[in-house]
C-alpha positions as CSV (number, residue, x, y, z in Angstrom):
1,M,70.2,101.5,88.8
2,I,73.2,99.2,89.1
3,R,76.1,100.5,91.2
4,E,79.6,99.1,91.1
5,F,81.4,99.1,94.4
6,K,85.2,99.3,94.1
7,F,87.8,98.2,96.8
8,P,88.6,101.7,98.2
9,D,91.9,103.3,98.9
10,I,92.1,103.1,102.7
11,G,95.5,104.9,102.9
12,E,99.0,104.2,104.1
13,G,100.2,102.9,100.8
14,I,97.8,99.9,100.8
15,H,97.3,98.7,97.2
16,E,95.7,95.2,97.7
17,G,94.1,92.9,100.3
18,I,92.7,89.4,100.7
19,L,89.0,89.0,100.9
20,L,88.4,87.2,104.2
21,K,84.6,87.1,104.3
22,W,81.4,88.2,102.6
23,H,78.8,89.6,105.0
24,V,76.1,89.5,102.3
25,K,75.1,87.2,99.5
26,V,73.4,87.7,96.1
27,G,69.7,88.7,96.6
28,D,70.3,90.3,100.0
29,M,68.9,93.8,100.7
30,V,71.5,96.2,102.3
31,K,71.3,99.6,103.8
32,A,73.8,102.4,103.6
33,G,76.6,101.7,106.1
34,D,75.9,98.0,106.3
35,P,79.2,95.9,106.2
36,L,79.7,94.2,102.8
37,A,82.9,92.3,103.4
38,E,85.9,91.9,105.6
39,V,89.4,92.4,104.0
40,E,92.8,91.6,105.3
41,T,95.5,94.1,104.4
42,D,99.2,94.1,105.3
43,K,98.4,96.2,108.4
44,V,94.9,95.7,109.6
45,N,91.7,93.8,109.0
46,A,89.0,96.2,107.7
47,E,85.2,96.0,107.2
48,L,84.0,97.6,104.0
49,P,80.7,99.4,104.5
50,S,78.2,100.0,101.6
51,P,77.9,103.7,100.6
52,Y,74.2,103.1,99.5
53,G,71.3,100.8,100.0
54,G,69.8,98.3,97.6
55,K,69.8,94.7,96.4
56,V,73.0,92.7,96.0
57,E,73.1,91.7,92.3
58,E,76.5,90.2,91.8
59,Q,79.7,89.4,93.8
60,L,82.9,89.6,91.7
61,A,85.6,88.5,94.1
62,P,86.0,85.1,95.8
63,V,86.7,84.6,99.5
64,G,90.5,84.1,99.9
65,G,91.3,85.9,96.7
66,T,93.5,89.0,96.3
67,I,91.7,92.2,95.5
68,H,93.3,95.5,94.3
69,V,92.4,99.1,95.0
70,G,90.0,100.2,92.4
71,Q,88.8,96.7,91.5
72,V,85.0,96.2,91.3
73,I,84.1,93.6,93.9
74,I,80.3,93.8,94.1
75,K,77.3,95.2,92.2
76,I,74.3,96.6,94.0
77,D,70.9,97.7,92.4
78,D,69.9,100.8,94.3
79,Q,66.4,100.4,92.9
80,S,66.1,104.0,91.9
81,D,66.6,106.3,88.9
82,S,68.7,108.8,90.8
83,F,71.5,108.3,93.2
84,E,72.3,110.1,96.4
85,P,75.2,108.8,98.5
86,K,74.0,107.9,102.0
87,I,77.5,108.2,103.5
88,E,79.4,111.6,103.4
89,V,82.7,111.0,101.8
90,V,85.4,113.3,103.1
91,E,88.7,113.3,101.2
92,E,91.8,114.3,103.2
93,E,95.4,114.3,102.3
94,N,97.0,111.0,103.3
95,A,93.5,109.9,104.6
96,G,93.7,106.4,106.2
97,V,90.1,106.0,107.4
98,V,88.1,103.0,106.3
99,G,84.9,104.5,104.9
100,A,86.4,106.9,102.4
101,L,84.7,105.0,99.6
102,E,84.6,105.6,95.8
103,A,81.1,106.0,94.6
104,S,79.5,107.5,91.4
105,S,76.3,109.3,90.5
106,K,76.2,107.6,87.1
107,V,75.9,104.0,85.8
108,I,79.5,102.9,85.7
109,P,80.6,101.4,82.4
110,S,82.9,98.4,82.2
111,S,86.2,99.2,83.8
112,A,88.9,100.7,81.6
113,E,91.7,100.1,84.1
114,G,94.8,98.7,82.6
115,R,94.0,100.0,79.1
116,K,96.4,102.5,77.6
117,N,95.3,106.1,77.1
118,P,97.3,107.7,74.3
119,S,97.0,111.2,75.5
120,F,98.1,110.2,79.0
121,E,101.0,108.1,77.7
122,N,102.2,111.1,75.6
123,E,102.0,113.4,78.6
124,R,103.9,110.9,80.7
125,T,106.7,110.7,78.2
126,Q,107.0,114.5,78.1
127,K,107.1,115.0,81.9
128,V,109.0,112.5,84.1
129,L,108.9,112.8,87.9
130,A,112.4,112.1,89.2
131,T,114.8,113.5,91.7
132,P,118.0,115.3,90.4
133,V,120.1,112.5,91.9
134,A,118.0,109.9,90.0
135,R,118.3,111.8,86.7
136,K,122.1,112.1,87.0
137,M,122.4,108.4,87.9
138,A,120.3,107.4,84.8
139,H,122.5,109.6,82.6
140,D,125.7,108.2,84.0
141,L,124.5,104.7,83.4
142,G,123.3,105.5,79.8
143,L,119.7,104.8,80.6
144,D,116.6,106.6,79.1
145,I,114.8,107.8,82.2
146,R,111.5,108.0,80.2
147,G,111.4,104.2,79.9
148,I,111.8,103.5,83.7
149,K,108.8,102.9,85.9
150,G,108.9,104.8,89.1
151,T,107.8,103.3,92.4
152,G,108.0,106.5,94.5
153,P,105.0,108.8,95.4
154,V,102.8,109.6,92.3
155,G,105.1,107.5,90.2
156,R,108.3,109.4,91.0
157,I,111.5,107.6,89.8
158,M,113.8,106.8,92.7
159,K,117.4,105.7,92.8
160,A,116.3,102.1,93.5
161,D,114.3,102.2,90.2
162,I,117.4,103.3,88.3
163,R,119.5,100.4,89.9
164,R,116.8,97.9,89.0
165,A,116.6,99.1,85.4
166,A,120.4,99.0,85.1
167,E,120.4,95.4,86.4
168,E,117.7,94.4,84.0
169,S,119.5,95.9,81.1
170,K,122.7,94.1,82.1
171,N,120.9,90.8,82.4
172,Q,119.3,91.2,78.9
173,A,122.7,91.9,77.4
174,A,124.4,89.0,79.1
175,P,124.9,85.8,77.0
176,A,122.8,82.8,77.8
177,V,124.3,80.4,80.3
178,I,124.5,76.8,79.1
179,E,123.6,74.6,81.9
180,E,125.3,71.2,82.3
181,P,123.0,68.2,82.0
182,V,121.7,66.8,85.3
183,Q,123.8,63.8,86.1
184,N,121.5,62.4,88.9
185,F,117.9,63.2,88.2
186,E,116.6,61.0,91.1
187,A,118.8,62.8,93.6
188,M,117.5,66.1,92.3
189,Q,113.9,65.0,92.7
190,S,114.6,63.8,96.2
191,R,116.0,67.2,97.2
192,A,113.0,69.0,95.6
193,S,110.5,66.9,97.6
194,N,112.1,68.2,100.8
195,I,111.4,71.9,99.9
196,E,108.1,73.5,101.0
197,R,106.9,76.6,99.3
198,V,105.2,79.0,101.7
199,P,103.4,82.0,100.2
200,L,104.3,85.3,102.0
201,S,101.5,86.9,103.9
202,M,100.4,90.5,103.1
203,M,102.2,91.8,106.1
204,R,105.5,90.0,105.2
205,K,105.3,91.3,101.6
206,T,105.0,94.8,102.9
207,I,107.8,94.4,105.5
208,A,110.1,93.1,102.7
209,K,109.2,96.1,100.4
210,K,109.6,98.7,103.2
211,M,112.9,97.3,104.4
212,A,114.3,97.3,100.8
213,Q,113.1,100.9,100.3
214,S,114.7,102.0,103.6
215,K,118.1,100.4,102.8
216,Y,118.2,101.5,99.2
217,T,117.1,105.1,99.9
218,A,118.8,106.0,103.2
219,P,122.5,105.3,103.6
220,H,122.6,103.6,107.0
221,A,125.2,104.0,109.7
222,T,125.0,102.6,113.2
223,A,126.5,103.7,116.5
224,M,126.6,101.4,119.5
225,D,127.1,101.9,123.2
226,E,126.0,100.6,126.6
227,A,123.9,102.5,129.3
228,D,124.3,101.9,133.0
229,V,120.7,101.2,134.1
230,T,121.4,99.8,137.6
231,D,119.3,102.4,139.3
232,L,116.5,101.9,136.7
233,V,116.5,98.1,137.3
234,N,116.3,98.6,141.1
235,F,113.6,101.2,140.8
236,R,111.5,99.1,138.5
237,N,111.8,96.1,140.8
238,K,110.5,98.3,143.7
239,I,107.3,99.4,141.9
240,K,106.4,96.4,139.6
241,E,104.4,94.5,142.3
242,K,102.5,97.7,143.2
243,F,101.6,98.3,139.5
244,I,100.3,94.8,139.2
245,G,98.4,94.9,142.5
246,D,96.9,98.4,142.2
247,Y,96.4,98.7,138.4
248,G,96.7,95.2,136.9
249,I,99.5,96.4,134.7
250,S,102.9,94.8,134.3
251,I,105.4,97.7,134.2
252,T,108.4,97.0,131.9
253,F,111.5,99.1,131.1
254,M,109.9,100.4,127.9
255,P,107.9,103.3,129.4
256,F,111.1,104.6,130.9
257,I,113.1,104.1,127.7
258,M,110.4,106.0,125.8
259,K,110.6,109.0,128.2
260,A,114.4,109.0,128.0
261,V,114.2,108.8,124.2
262,Y,111.8,111.8,124.1
263,L,114.1,113.9,126.3
264,A,117.2,112.9,124.2
265,L,115.3,113.8,121.0
266,K,114.3,117.2,122.4
267,E,118.0,117.9,122.9
268,N,119.0,116.5,119.4
269,E,116.1,117.6,117.2
270,K,117.6,116.4,113.9
271,L,116.9,112.8,114.9
272,N,113.2,113.7,115.3
273,S,112.7,114.7,111.6
274,S,112.2,113.5,108.1
275,Y,113.9,114.5,104.8
276,D,112.0,115.9,101.8
277,E,114.3,114.6,99.1
278,E,112.5,116.5,96.3
279,R,112.9,119.9,97.9
280,Q,116.0,119.0,99.8
281,E,114.6,120.2,103.1
282,L,114.7,118.8,106.6
283,L,111.3,118.6,108.4
284,L,111.9,119.1,112.1
285,K,109.0,117.7,114.1
286,R,107.9,119.6,117.2
287,F,106.0,116.6,118.5
288,Y,107.1,113.2,119.7
289,H,105.2,110.1,118.3
290,L,107.2,107.0,119.0
291,G,106.8,103.8,117.0
292,I,107.3,100.7,119.1
293,A,108.1,97.5,117.2
294,V,106.0,94.5,118.3
295,D,106.9,91.0,117.4
296,T,103.9,89.1,116.0
297,E,103.6,85.7,114.3
298,E,103.6,87.2,110.9
299,G,106.3,89.8,111.5
300,L,107.0,93.2,113.1
301,M,104.2,95.6,113.6
302,V,104.9,99.2,114.7
303,P,102.0,100.8,116.6
304,V,102.5,104.5,117.3
305,I,102.1,106.0,120.7
306,Q,101.5,109.7,120.2
307,D,102.5,112.6,122.3
308,V,105.0,110.7,124.5
309,D,106.1,114.0,126.0
310,K,102.6,114.6,127.5
311,K,102.1,111.2,129.1
312,S,103.2,109.8,132.4
313,I,105.0,106.5,132.9
314,F,101.7,104.9,134.0
315,E,99.9,106.2,130.9
316,L,102.7,104.9,128.6
317,A,102.6,101.5,130.4
318,K,98.8,101.2,129.8
319,N,99.2,102.2,126.1
320,L,102.0,99.7,125.6
321,E,100.1,96.8,127.1
322,D,97.0,97.6,125.0
323,F,98.8,98.2,121.7
324,S,100.9,95.0,122.1
325,E,97.9,92.8,122.7
326,R,95.9,94.2,119.8
327,A,99.0,94.2,117.5
328,R,99.4,90.4,118.1
329,A,95.7,89.9,117.5
330,K,95.9,92.2,114.4
331,K,93.1,94.4,115.7
332,L,94.9,97.7,115.6
333,K,93.2,100.6,113.7
334,L,95.0,102.0,110.6
335,E,95.5,105.4,112.2
336,E,97.3,103.7,115.1
337,L,100.1,102.5,112.8
338,K,101.1,105.8,111.2
339,G,102.6,109.2,112.0
340,S,105.7,108.1,114.0
341,T,108.6,110.5,114.2
342,F,111.1,108.0,115.7
343,S,111.1,104.2,116.4
344,I,112.3,101.9,119.1
345,T,112.9,98.1,118.6
346,N,113.6,95.9,121.6
347,Y,115.4,92.8,120.5
348,G,116.5,92.3,124.1
349,A,113.0,90.9,124.7
350,V,114.0,87.8,122.7
351,G,117.4,87.5,124.3
352,S,119.6,89.3,121.8
353,T,122.3,91.7,122.9
354,F,123.4,93.9,119.9
355,G,121.8,94.3,116.5
356,V,121.8,96.7,113.6
357,P,118.1,97.9,113.2
358,V,116.8,99.1,109.9
359,I,115.4,102.6,109.9
360,N,111.6,102.9,109.7
361,Y,111.7,105.1,106.6
362,P,111.0,108.0,106.1
363,E,112.2,108.6,109.7
364,I,115.8,109.6,110.2
365,A,116.8,107.1,112.9
366,I,115.8,104.1,115.1
367,I,117.2,102.9,118.4
368,G,117.6,99.2,119.1
369,I,117.6,98.0,122.8
370,G,119.5,94.9,123.7
371,K,119.2,92.5,126.7
372,I,120.1,94.0,130.0
373,E,122.9,92.0,131.6
374,K,124.8,92.3,134.9
375,K,128.5,92.6,134.2
376,P,131.7,93.9,135.7
377,V,132.6,97.5,134.8
378,V,135.1,100.0,136.1
379,R,133.8,102.9,138.3
380,E,136.3,105.2,140.0
381,D,139.1,102.8,139.3
382,K,137.2,99.9,141.0
383,L,135.7,96.9,139.3
384,V,132.0,96.7,140.2
385,L,128.9,94.8,139.0
386,R,126.4,96.9,137.2
387,Y,123.3,96.3,135.0
388,M,124.2,97.4,131.4
389,M,121.8,98.0,128.6
390,P,123.2,97.7,125.0
391,L,122.1,100.5,122.6
392,S,122.3,100.5,118.8
393,L,121.4,103.7,116.9
394,S,120.9,103.3,113.1
395,F,120.7,106.7,111.4
396,D,120.3,108.2,107.9
397,H,123.9,109.4,107.2
398,R,122.6,112.0,104.7
399,I,121.2,114.0,107.6
400,V,122.9,112.7,110.8
401,D,126.6,112.5,111.4
402,G,128.6,110.5,113.9
403,G,128.8,113.5,116.3
404,D,125.0,113.9,116.2
405,A,124.6,110.2,116.9
406,G,127.1,110.3,119.8
407,R,125.4,113.3,121.4
408,F,122.0,111.6,121.2
409,I,123.3,108.4,122.8
410,N,125.0,110.3,125.6
411,A,121.8,112.2,126.4
412,L,119.9,108.9,126.3
413,K,122.3,107.3,128.7
414,K,122.1,110.3,131.0
415,Y,118.3,110.1,131.3
416,L,118.2,106.3,131.6
417,S,120.5,106.6,134.6
418,D,118.0,108.7,136.5
419,P,114.6,106.8,136.7
420,Y,113.3,109.0,139.5
421,K,113.4,112.0,137.2
422,L,111.7,110.1,134.4
423,A,108.9,108.9,136.8
424,L,108.1,112.5,137.8
425,L,107.8,113.8,134.2
């Protein structure tokens, strides 16, 4: 019996991937669990295991081509009249485990994806998923919300969708622009020949999409300050050689920053939360999973270090070194890139001082760390040289006010000034 294998939904909003390699060819015999192919997604490279055994009959996707979730990519003859999956498929809410594969106990007919289903279309026109804010915006702009495609969860129409529909409507109504004839065609050709078109990687496409979603959904505000980290610099200089000699680990400032952030979040719990826009409820998190932005060749990746409150400085340093190396090699697991409650980005590592970071939506805030510099400051009416660390806190102004942001930054500065306490936690 011929079985169709579809590119499975591996979670985290992944809708497509690039087929990097086939591990099998037509005519090969495979067993349940054998790897069929390797796929590059915007977050990780994943192997796709077969849910059943049999003979490879047909490969329907080329190496280097883009494949979409639900697309049939290979057909396998299980050489039996009945079908029993050899891999237990466990479905979980927001599952992100490679191996949750779509299989069927019947011969699968040709795909009907993309065809219109009249009953579904009628149901969709009757019930539209949209937030009250989006409905009011559509009404105010004179738009029929039933004709707008939603990009939110389960097709929910968001404010960004309304703005896009309004812009498209405006462009359609605008008169055509009459372009002036090109006076110097040779000069135009010369300029065009000096332009290189570079396709965006899967990761870059997703970064662009998430950044736009964050900026259009959460009204950003940013508070900036500087922390005196003179004692932290001196303490780290004392222990860094011992860490390298005894453990082979390069101790950076980041483990201390993470501990300080956790303690500041504990005192200012609104910043360790997310906002349920549909129910208009704030979800306060009683755990501390910190996303740490890592600069890679293709863009920022944000591995998540869980339970920061339960780990020592040494354990955090080990986690950071491991995650950073595997992020740059794109060898992180999908579950290591999700579940963060708050994020940290360190643009000081590339020599920048201040910046305005974009929130890692749906989190409420993100802290940006700038380059530590020795500079003159006033202490007890005297001008002294101190090591100062720039801080930039971007926050969702729907939930966090300036006072909340100021209290969080002050708490963070307090903890960063006491590295001995951080080291003992």
